N, C-alpha and C positions, 0 to 999 in steps of 0.2 A: 254144610262139609267144609273145613277146613283145606284139604288137600285141593279140591277143586278151584278155591279162592286162591290160593298159591302159585298154582299151574298157571295160572292167568295174568299174573303177576307180567307185569312189563317191564325190560330191560331197561336200564338207563340210555342205552344206545339201542335201538331196537334193529338198526341197520349200523353194517359196517361204514364207516364215512371214508372215502377215497378223493385224493386231489391230486394235482401235481407236487410234487416234493415242496417245490420252493411255496406254493400257497399254502400247503401245508404248515411249513414252519413260520411263515409270516403267519397265519391264522394262531398258533399257537403260541407265541411270541407277543403281540400286539393285543390280540381279543382278549387269551386268558392270562396273560401274565406270566406265562410258563417256561423254563429254562430246559435244557438236555440237562440230564445227571446223569445217563450210565447208556449204553451202547453194546450191545454184542451183536456177532454174526451168527447169523440162525443157518445159512446155506450159502451160497455161493452167490447167488440171487437174490438174499434177504439180510437187512440188518432190524434189529428190535432195538426200538429207541424208548427210555423213560424221560418223560418229562412231567414236572413238578414246579407249582406255582406257591409263593410264600403263605399263601390260605393253607395250605396241605393239599390242595386239589394233585393228581397224580393223572397222568395218560401215558396208555401204552402204544405206541406208531411201530408198525412194520413197514419200513421203507423198501423196495423193491428196486432193485438195476435199471428196470424200467422208465425209472425218474417219478414213480408214482409211490405215495404213502397212505396208509390207511389205518385210522384209529379203531383198534380191537378191543380195549379195555378202558376204564375210567372209574375214578373213585375217588375220595378222601381221606385226610388224616396219614399222608405220606410219612412216615418214619425213617430216615437214611439212620444205619448202624454203623456206629465208628468201629473200624477193627484195630483190636488192640495189640500192640507188638511187644510181643514178650522181652522181659527186663535183660539187659545184658551184663552180664557180669563176670 
């Protein structure tokens, strides 16, 4: 049965991975060759970060005010879109 097989498929990150923020940033930079390319405030206690590598891999991280960061999603083929400014004339 197709649906049963799909329901049992494992996520690329079966569990959320959390570490002290300084260790998380070091791991993303050194081990994965990633750089933080975007941040956004989710709440007074949380900042969302997107990290990407030259290979196109991306990682979404939540950084908490208590000094912990957690990887919540990962993927491949990241593509940043350039915002075109309207012509002035």
